[in-house]
C-alpha positions as CSV (number, residue, x, y, z in Angstrom):
1,M,-4.4,-12.8,21.2
2,R,-1.2,-14.6,22.0
3,P,1.2,-13.1,24.6
4,V,4.5,-11.7,23.6
5,F,7.3,-11.5,26.2
6,N,10.4,-9.4,26.7
7,S,13.5,-10.9,28.2
8,A,12.6,-10.3,31.8
9,Q,9.2,-11.8,31.4
10,A,10.7,-14.9,29.7
11,R,13.1,-15.3,32.6
12,R,10.4,-14.8,35.2
13,A,8.2,-17.5,33.6
14,D,11.2,-19.9,33.8
15,E,11.7,-19.0,37.5
16,I,8.0,-19.6,38.4
17,M,8.0,-23.0,36.7
18,Q,11.2,-24.1,38.5
19,L,10.7,-22.5,42.0
20,E,7.0,-22.7,42.5
21,Y,6.1,-25.8,40.5
22,G,9.3,-27.8,40.9
23,Y,9.8,-28.1,37.1
24,L,13.5,-28.6,36.6
25,G,15.2,-26.2,34.3
26,I,17.1,-29.0,32.6
27,L,13.7,-30.5,31.6
28,L,12.6,-27.2,30.0
29,M,15.9,-27.1,28.1
30,E,15.6,-30.7,27.0
31,T,12.1,-30.2,25.7
32,A,13.1,-27.0,23.9
33,G,16.1,-28.6,22.2
34,R,14.2,-31.8,21.2
35,K,11.2,-29.9,19.8
36,A,13.5,-27.5,17.9
37,A,15.5,-30.4,16.4
38,H,12.3,-32.0,15.1
39,K,11.2,-28.7,13.7
40,I,14.5,-28.3,11.9
41,R,14.3,-31.7,10.4
42,Q,10.8,-30.8,9.2
43,L,12.0,-27.5,7.7
44,Y,15.0,-29.1,6.0
45,P,14.0,-32.7,5.3
46,H,16.9,-33.4,2.9
47,A,19.7,-31.7,4.8
48,S,22.3,-34.1,6.1
49,R,25.0,-31.7,7.5
50,F,24.6,-29.1,10.2
51,I,26.8,-26.6,12.0
52,V,25.8,-25.8,15.5
53,V,27.4,-22.7,17.1
54,A,26.7,-22.6,20.8
55,G,27.4,-19.9,23.4
56,K,28.0,-20.3,27.1
57,G,24.5,-19.6,28.3
58,C,21.2,-21.4,28.2
59,N,20.8,-20.6,24.5
60,G,24.0,-22.5,23.9
61,G,22.6,-25.3,26.0
62,D,19.5,-25.5,23.8
63,G,21.9,-25.7,20.8
64,L,23.7,-28.7,22.3
65,V,20.4,-30.5,22.9
66,I,19.5,-29.8,19.2
67,A,22.9,-31.2,18.1
68,R,22.4,-34.4,20.1
69,Y,18.9,-35.0,18.6
70,L,20.1,-34.3,15.1
71,R,22.9,-36.9,15.5
72,R,20.3,-39.4,16.7
73,M,18.5,-38.6,13.4
74,G,21.7,-39.6,11.5
75,K,22.9,-36.1,10.7
76,D,26.5,-35.1,10.3
77,L,27.6,-32.3,12.7
78,F,30.2,-29.6,13.3
79,I,29.8,-28.2,16.8
80,L,31.6,-25.0,17.8
81,L,31.6,-23.8,21.4
82,T,32.5,-20.1,22.1
83,H,33.9,-20.9,25.6
84,H,35.7,-23.7,27.3
85,P,33.3,-26.2,29.0
86,D,34.4,-25.0,32.4
87,K,32.9,-21.6,31.6
88,L,29.5,-22.8,30.5
89,S,26.3,-22.2,32.6
90,S,25.4,-25.0,34.9
91,L,22.6,-26.3,32.6
92,S,24.7,-26.0,29.5
93,R,27.5,-27.8,31.2
94,I,25.2,-30.7,31.9
95,Q,24.2,-30.8,28.2
96,Y,27.8,-30.7,27.2
97,D,28.6,-33.7,29.4
98,I,25.7,-35.7,28.0
99,L,26.7,-34.7,24.5
100,T,30.3,-35.8,24.8
101,K,29.3,-39.1,26.5
102,Y,27.1,-39.7,23.5
103,G,30.3,-39.6,21.4
104,L,30.1,-36.1,19.9
105,T,33.1,-33.7,19.6
106,C,32.8,-30.0,20.4
107,H,35.4,-27.6,19.0
108,I,36.3,-24.7,21.2
109,L,36.5,-21.3,19.5
110,S,40.1,-20.7,18.2
111,P,41.7,-19.7,14.9
112,D,42.4,-23.3,14.0
113,N,38.9,-24.5,14.8
114,L,37.5,-21.5,12.8
115,R,39.5,-22.7,9.8
116,L,38.0,-26.2,10.3
117,L,34.5,-24.7,10.5
118,Q,35.1,-22.7,7.3
119,A,36.3,-25.8,5.5
120,Y,33.3,-27.8,6.7
121,A,31.0,-25.0,5.5
122,E,32.5,-24.8,2.1
123,S,32.3,-28.6,1.4
124,D,29.3,-30.2,-0.2
125,P,26.5,-30.7,0.5
126,K,26.2,-27.3,2.1
127,P,25.3,-27.5,5.8
128,I,22.6,-25.7,7.7
129,L,23.8,-23.2,10.3
130,I,22.1,-23.3,13.7
131,D,22.7,-20.1,15.6
132,A,22.6,-20.8,19.4
133,L,25.1,-18.1,20.4
134,I,23.2,-15.6,22.5
135,G,19.6,-15.6,23.8
136,V,17.1,-13.0,24.8
137,G,19.2,-11.3,27.5
138,L,21.6,-9.3,25.3
139,E,21.4,-5.5,26.0
140,Q,24.6,-4.1,24.6
141,T,26.9,-4.1,21.6
142,L,28.8,-7.3,21.0
143,R,32.6,-7.3,21.5
144,P,35.4,-9.6,20.2
145,P,35.5,-12.4,19.7
146,L,31.7,-12.8,19.3
147,N,31.2,-9.9,16.9
148,S,34.0,-11.3,14.7
149,L,32.5,-14.7,14.9
150,I,29.1,-13.5,13.7
151,E,30.8,-11.6,10.9
152,L,32.6,-14.8,9.8
153,L,29.4,-16.8,9.9
154,R,27.6,-14.1,7.9
155,E,30.3,-14.4,5.1
156,L,29.6,-18.2,4.8
157,H,26.1,-17.4,3.3
158,L,24.6,-20.6,4.8
159,P,20.9,-21.2,5.4
160,T,20.5,-20.3,9.0
161,V,18.1,-21.2,11.8
162,A,18.2,-19.1,15.0
163,V,17.5,-20.6,18.4
164,D,15.1,-18.2,20.2
165,L,16.4,-15.2,18.3
166,P,19.2,-14.3,15.9
167,S,22.3,-13.6,18.0
168,G,23.0,-9.9,18.4
169,L,19.4,-8.8,18.8
170,S,17.7,-7.7,22.0
171,G,14.5,-9.6,22.9
172,D,13.1,-6.3,24.3
173,T,12.9,-4.2,21.2
174,G,12.8,-4.1,17.4
175,A,16.0,-2.0,17.3
176,L,19.3,-3.3,16.0
177,I,21.9,-3.3,18.8
178,N,24.2,-5.3,16.4
179,E,23.8,-6.6,12.9
180,P,22.8,-10.3,13.4
181,L,22.8,-13.1,11.0
182,R,19.9,-13.0,8.5
183,C,17.9,-16.2,9.3
184,E,15.5,-18.2,7.2
185,H,13.8,-19.4,10.4
186,T,13.7,-18.6,14.1
187,I,12.6,-21.2,16.6
188,T,11.5,-19.7,19.9
189,F,9.8,-21.2,22.9
190,Q,6.4,-20.8,24.5
191,T,5.9,-17.2,23.4
192,A,7.1,-14.9,20.7
193,K,9.5,-12.2,21.8
194,I,9.2,-8.5,20.8
195,C,12.1,-8.6,18.4
196,H,10.3,-11.3,16.3
197,L,7.5,-9.0,15.5
198,V,8.9,-5.5,15.3
199,T,11.1,-4.2,12.5
200,P,13.9,-3.8,11.8
201,A,14.8,-6.7,14.0
202,A,12.0,-8.9,12.7
203,L,13.5,-8.7,9.2
204,Y,16.4,-10.8,10.4
205,C,14.2,-13.5,12.0
206,G,12.7,-15.1,8.9
207,K,9.7,-17.2,9.7
208,V,9.1,-17.5,13.4
209,H,8.0,-20.8,14.9
210,V,6.8,-20.8,18.5
211,M,7.3,-24.2,20.3
212,D,5.2,-25.2,23.3
213,I,7.7,-26.5,25.9
214,G,5.2,-27.3,28.6
215,M,4.9,-24.2,30.6
216,Y,1.6,-24.1,32.4
217,P,-1.0,-21.6,31.1
218,E,-1.5,-20.1,34.5
219,V,2.3,-19.3,34.6
220,I,2.0,-17.4,31.3
221,E,-1.1,-15.6,32.5
222,R,0.6,-14.6,35.8
223,I,3.3,-12.7,33.9
224,G,0.7,-10.1,32.9
225,T,2.2,-9.0,29.7
226,K,0.6,-6.0,27.9
227,T,2.1,-7.0,24.5
228,F,0.2,-9.3,22.2
229,H,0.6,-11.0,18.8
230,V,-2.6,-10.5,16.8
231,G,-4.0,-13.7,15.2
232,K,-7.0,-14.4,13.0
233,A,-8.8,-16.6,15.6
234,S,-9.5,-13.7,17.9
235,L,-10.3,-11.3,15.1
236,R,-12.9,-13.5,13.6
237,S,-15.0,-13.1,16.8
238,Y,-14.9,-9.3,16.3
239,L,-17.0,-9.4,13.1
240,P,-20.5,-8.1,13.7
241,E,-23.4,-10.5,13.2
242,R,-25.7,-9.6,10.3
243,L,-29.2,-10.7,11.4
244,P,-31.9,-11.6,8.9
245,D,-34.1,-8.6,9.9
246,A,-31.3,-6.0,9.8
247,H,-31.6,-2.8,7.7
248,K,-29.0,-0.2,6.7
249,G,-29.5,1.7,9.9
250,T,-28.5,-1.4,11.9
251,F,-25.0,-1.2,10.6
252,G,-24.4,2.5,11.3
253,H,-23.7,5.7,9.5
254,A,-20.0,6.6,8.9
255,L,-18.9,10.2,8.1
256,V,-15.7,10.7,6.1
257,I,-14.4,14.3,6.2
258,G,-11.7,15.3,3.8
259,G,-10.9,16.1,0.2
260,S,-9.6,19.3,-1.4
261,R,-9.0,20.5,-4.9
262,G,-7.4,17.7,-6.8
263,K,-7.7,15.2,-3.9
264,G,-11.3,14.1,-4.0
265,G,-10.2,10.6,-4.7
266,A,-8.7,10.2,-1.2
267,A,-12.1,10.8,0.5
268,A,-13.8,8.5,-2.1
269,L,-11.4,5.6,-1.3
270,A,-12.1,6.0,2.4
271,A,-15.8,6.2,1.9
272,L,-15.9,3.1,-0.4
273,A,-13.8,1.1,2.0
274,A,-16.2,1.9,4.8
275,L,-19.1,0.6,2.8
276,R,-17.1,-2.5,1.7
277,V,-16.5,-3.6,5.3
278,G,-20.2,-3.3,6.2
279,A,-21.2,0.2,7.2
280,G,-24.9,0.7,6.4
281,L,-24.5,4.3,5.3
282,V,-21.5,6.4,4.4
283,T,-21.4,10.2,3.8
284,A,-18.4,12.1,2.7
285,M,-18.1,15.8,3.6
286,V,-15.9,17.5,1.0
287,P,-15.4,21.0,-0.4
288,G,-17.2,21.9,-3.6
289,S,-14.0,21.7,-5.7
290,A,-13.6,18.0,-4.7
291,T,-17.2,17.0,-5.3
292,P,-16.9,16.1,-9.1
293,S,-13.9,13.9,-8.4
294,F,-15.6,12.2,-5.5
295,Q,-18.7,11.5,-7.4
296,R,-16.8,10.1,-10.4
297,H,-15.1,7.6,-8.1
298,A,-17.9,6.7,-5.6
299,L,-21.5,6.0,-6.6
300,S,-22.7,4.3,-3.4
301,P,-21.5,6.7,-0.7
302,M,-23.4,10.0,-0.3
303,S,-21.6,13.3,-0.6
304,L,-22.1,16.4,1.5
305,P,-20.4,19.2,-0.5
306,Y,-19.5,22.5,1.1
307,G,-19.7,25.5,-1.2
308,D,-19.4,25.5,-5.0
309,I,-16.7,24.3,-7.3
310,Q,-14.6,27.3,-6.5
311,V,-14.1,26.3,-2.8
312,P,-10.7,24.6,-2.7
313,F,-10.6,23.6,1.0
314,L,-12.8,23.1,4.0
315,N,-12.5,26.1,6.3
316,E,-13.7,27.4,9.7
317,T,-17.1,28.4,8.3
318,A,-17.5,24.9,6.9
319,A,-16.9,23.5,10.4
320,L,-19.8,25.6,11.8
321,W,-21.9,24.6,8.8
322,A,-21.1,20.9,9.5
323,K,-22.2,20.9,13.1
324,P,-25.8,19.7,12.5
325,H,-24.5,17.1,10.0
326,L,-22.4,15.5,12.8
327,Q,-25.5,14.4,14.6
328,Q,-26.6,10.8,14.3
329,K,-23.2,9.7,12.8
330,N,-21.9,6.6,14.5
331,A,-18.3,7.2,13.5
332,I,-16.2,9.9,11.9
333,A,-12.9,9.9,10.0
334,I,-11.0,13.1,9.3
335,G,-8.1,13.7,7.0
336,P,-8.0,11.9,3.7
337,G,-7.1,14.5,1.1
338,L,-7.9,17.3,3.5
339,G,-4.9,19.5,2.8
340,N,-2.8,21.4,5.3
341,T,-3.5,25.1,4.8
342,L,-4.7,28.0,7.0
343,D,-8.2,27.2,5.9
344,T,-8.1,23.5,6.9
345,Q,-6.3,24.4,10.2
346,G,-9.2,26.7,11.1
347,F,-11.6,24.0,10.0
348,L,-10.1,21.3,12.2
349,K,-9.7,23.7,15.2
350,E,-13.5,24.5,15.1
351,L,-14.6,21.0,14.1
352,L,-12.9,19.2,17.1
353,L,-15.0,21.3,19.5
354,H,-18.1,19.6,18.2
355,L,-16.9,16.0,18.4
356,H,-18.1,14.0,21.4
357,A,-17.0,10.5,20.5
358,P,-13.8,8.8,19.4
359,C,-12.9,9.5,15.8
360,V,-10.2,8.4,13.3
361,L,-7.6,11.0,12.4
362,D,-5.3,10.5,9.4
363,A,-3.2,12.2,6.8
364,D,-3.4,16.0,6.8
365,A,-5.4,16.0,10.0
366,L,-2.2,14.6,11.6
367,N,0.0,17.0,9.8
368,I,-2.1,19.9,11.2
369,L,-1.9,18.5,14.7
370,S,1.9,18.3,14.4
371,E,2.0,22.1,13.7
372,R,-0.8,23.1,16.0
373,E,0.0,21.6,19.4
374,E,-2.9,23.4,21.1
375,L,-5.4,21.4,19.1
376,W,-4.6,18.1,20.8
377,E,-6.6,19.0,23.9
378,R,-9.7,19.1,21.6
379,V,-9.2,15.5,20.3
380,P,-11.6,13.1,22.0
381,K,-9.9,10.7,24.2
382,G,-9.7,7.2,22.8
383,S,-9.6,8.4,19.2
384,I,-7.4,6.6,16.7
385,I,-4.6,8.1,14.7
386,T,-3.0,6.3,11.8
387,P,0.4,7.8,11.0
388,H,2.9,6.4,8.6
389,P,6.6,6.9,9.8
390,G,6.9,10.3,8.3
391,E,3.7,11.6,10.0
392,A,4.7,9.9,13.3
393,A,8.1,11.7,13.1
394,R,6.4,15.1,12.7
395,L,4.1,14.3,15.6
396,L,7.0,13.4,17.9
397,G,9.4,16.1,16.6
398,T,12.0,13.6,15.3
399,T,13.0,11.9,12.0
400,S,11.5,9.1,10.0
401,E,14.8,7.2,10.5
402,N,14.4,7.4,14.3
403,I,10.8,6.2,14.1
404,Q,11.8,3.2,12.0
405,A,14.7,2.3,14.3
406,R,12.4,2.4,17.4
407,R,9.0,1.7,16.0
408,L,7.4,0.1,19.1
409,E,8.8,2.7,21.6
410,S,7.7,5.5,19.2
411,A,4.1,4.3,19.0
412,Q,3.9,3.7,22.7
413,R,5.2,7.2,23.5
414,L,2.8,8.8,21.1
415,S,-0.2,6.9,22.6
416,Q,0.6,7.8,26.1
417,K,1.5,11.4,25.3
418,R,-1.7,12.1,23.4
419,E,-4.0,9.5,25.0
420,V,-5.0,8.0,21.7
421,I,-4.8,4.7,20.0
422,V,-1.9,4.7,17.5
423,V,-1.8,2.6,14.4
424,L,1.8,2.9,13.2
425,K,1.7,1.8,9.5
426,G,4.5,0.0,7.7
427,A,6.1,-3.4,7.8
428,N,4.9,-5.3,10.8
429,P,2.1,-2.7,11.8
430,I,1.9,-1.8,15.5
431,V,-1.1,-0.7,17.5
432,T,-0.7,0.9,20.9
433,T,-3.1,2.2,23.5
434,P,-2.8,4.9,26.2
435,R,-3.1,2.0,28.8
436,G,0.3,0.7,27.7
437,E,-1.0,-2.2,25.6
438,S,0.8,-3.1,22.3
439,Y,-0.6,-5.3,19.5
440,L,1.9,-6.6,17.0
441,F,1.5,-8.2,13.6
442,S,3.8,-10.7,12.0
443,F,3.6,-9.7,8.4
444,Q,5.4,-7.4,5.9
445,E,3.4,-6.6,2.8
446,P,5.3,-4.3,0.4
447,A,2.4,-4.4,-2.1
448,L,0.6,-2.1,0.3
449,A,3.3,0.6,-0.1
450,K,1.1,2.4,-2.6
451,A,-0.7,5.7,-2.6
452,G,-4.3,5.3,-1.3
453,S,-3.8,2.2,0.8
454,G,-3.7,4.5,3.9
455,D,-7.0,6.1,2.9
456,V,-8.5,2.6,2.5
457,L,-7.3,1.6,6.0
458,T,-8.9,4.8,7.5
459,G,-12.2,4.0,5.7
460,M,-12.2,0.4,7.0
461,I,-11.6,1.5,10.6
462,V,-14.4,4.1,10.5
463,G,-16.7,1.6,8.7
464,F,-16.2,-1.0,11.4
465,M,-16.6,1.6,14.2
466,A,-19.9,2.7,12.6
467,Q,-21.2,-0.9,13.1
468,G,-20.5,-0.6,16.9
469,I,-17.1,-2.3,17.0
470,P,-14.9,-0.6,19.7
471,P,-12.1,1.6,18.3
472,L,-9.2,-0.8,19.3
473,R,-10.9,-3.8,17.8
474,A,-11.8,-1.9,14.7
475,A,-8.2,-0.9,14.1
476,L,-6.9,-4.5,14.7
477,L,-9.6,-6.0,12.4
478,S,-8.9,-3.4,9.7
479,I,-5.1,-4.1,9.6
480,Y,-5.6,-7.8,9.3
481,V,-8.4,-7.7,6.7
482,Q,-6.5,-5.2,4.5
483,R,-3.4,-7.4,4.5
484,L,-5.6,-10.5,3.7
485,A,-7.3,-8.6,0.8
486,A,-3.8,-7.8,-0.6
487,R,-2.7,-11.4,-0.3
488,L,-5.8,-12.6,-2.2
489,L,-5.0,-10.1,-5.0
490,L,-1.4,-11.2,-5.2
491,R,-2.5,-14.7,-6.2
492,R,-3.4,-13.3,-9.6
493,I,-1.5,-10.0,-10.0
494,H,2.0,-8.7,-9.5
495,A,2.7,-6.8,-6.3
496,A,3.7,-3.7,-8.3
497,S,0.2,-3.7,-9.9
498,L,-1.8,-3.5,-6.7
499,T,-3.8,-0.3,-6.4
500,A,-6.1,1.1,-3.7
501,A,-9.1,0.6,-6.0
502,L,-8.3,-3.1,-6.5
503,L,-7.7,-3.5,-2.8
504,I,-11.2,-2.2,-2.0
505,Q,-12.7,-4.7,-4.5
506,S,-10.9,-7.5,-2.6
507,L,-12.2,-6.6,0.9
508,G,-15.4,-8.7,0.5
509,K,-13.4,-11.8,-0.3
510,A,-11.1,-11.1,2.6
511,L,-14.0,-10.7,5.1
512,K,-15.5,-14.0,3.9
513,K,-12.1,-15.8,4.3
514,L,-11.8,-14.5,7.8
515,Q,-15.3,-15.4,8.8
516,E,-14.8,-18.9,7.5
517,G,-11.6,-19.2,9.4
518,K,-9.4,-19.8,6.3
């Protein structure tokens, strides 16, 4: 896991390097700008012209260093400063003096210089725009002239690289304080920031590149962040070893509880996914009406039908009947296709009394909990819930739009309020814990926006948990493997054609890729 900083943590790391280790701030800035310039040359090897727009703070100083190194590489430049040199921060003023002694001209923001910038931008070959206006410290709406400048730059439609983060975003959240430039790339330093990995802000960052500028590992460790970027290296170590003398009991018994009339397929998808990620045995508890559908879709998992084909939903009596069947199950998932009726509400109310280990709650189990507040006290602590934004909105009594605007804060609030692990689905999935930890992913995969993909994820989580993987690790592993399975499929099919059934078929290849480190 790689640490992710907010703006205060980034500043604190700089302070420790300078005050306790005597590492001059100008050296950190020089290293950041030099490495960023070389990365930009690598990203745009044929570009010969660049516009660097620099603010008065350290972000602008980084931009001035980038400009100097680009000129050393033989590039043509137009440099725009938002403030007079006398108003630059001390480190940025040093970089300005070095730059001008090197023979470069900086244009100060004015109507005339904006016309010059526009003329430069519209001439061929088209330049690359480098956004070094504002760094991680922004916490409020931009005012003139900066908001007007960003609007002008947006209208130029140039390929854009952000230094640290697109100007106008806050480094502390995924929310949009302002509408920033939409960048192709963002070059940040030492650690990713929250806005790089949480939507909607992350949608403006493009591909994020983290440059090591020489901060000591012990300094990063001292910051003590509770926010992490999930990568495949750590996840590979979570995969359970499959020993030569193992048998099906070695890899656990998962129980999937769900299904209703017309929705047996949801339970089947979850059960099949649990098997495909390695659970030794999987049983699905479904009402009698869902049994034919379940059995048509799933041959390998076992079914545990309640009642005959006339029983549309699991009910309170079914929960009492289920009690002995909960024994010797290593992990339990509740919700896929369950339905939200008076019957299923009574079922969940009774069933939760008999659960003594963390479980996975999804779909209609969450919708029932959103309506029956008193049932939360029966949910085992440390359980996992897997809401999409609509379900999260119902659980928090707000709207999907509010959840999407504040995804990280919403997931954290839900975790701490209910003492559960939250998997907030959607672009850039988020996992949060009651201890205040947050785990972020750097991918958006619109191909997974398809009915059934949530059931597959639930099945994967319970399948990994059945093998003895702790709930948090099971959730992180499932999110990554599901996305990897989708990417493998998209090599040969269109994104619109991806289905949950195809996704399940691809899970084995994804696990093998992860195990091999590819």
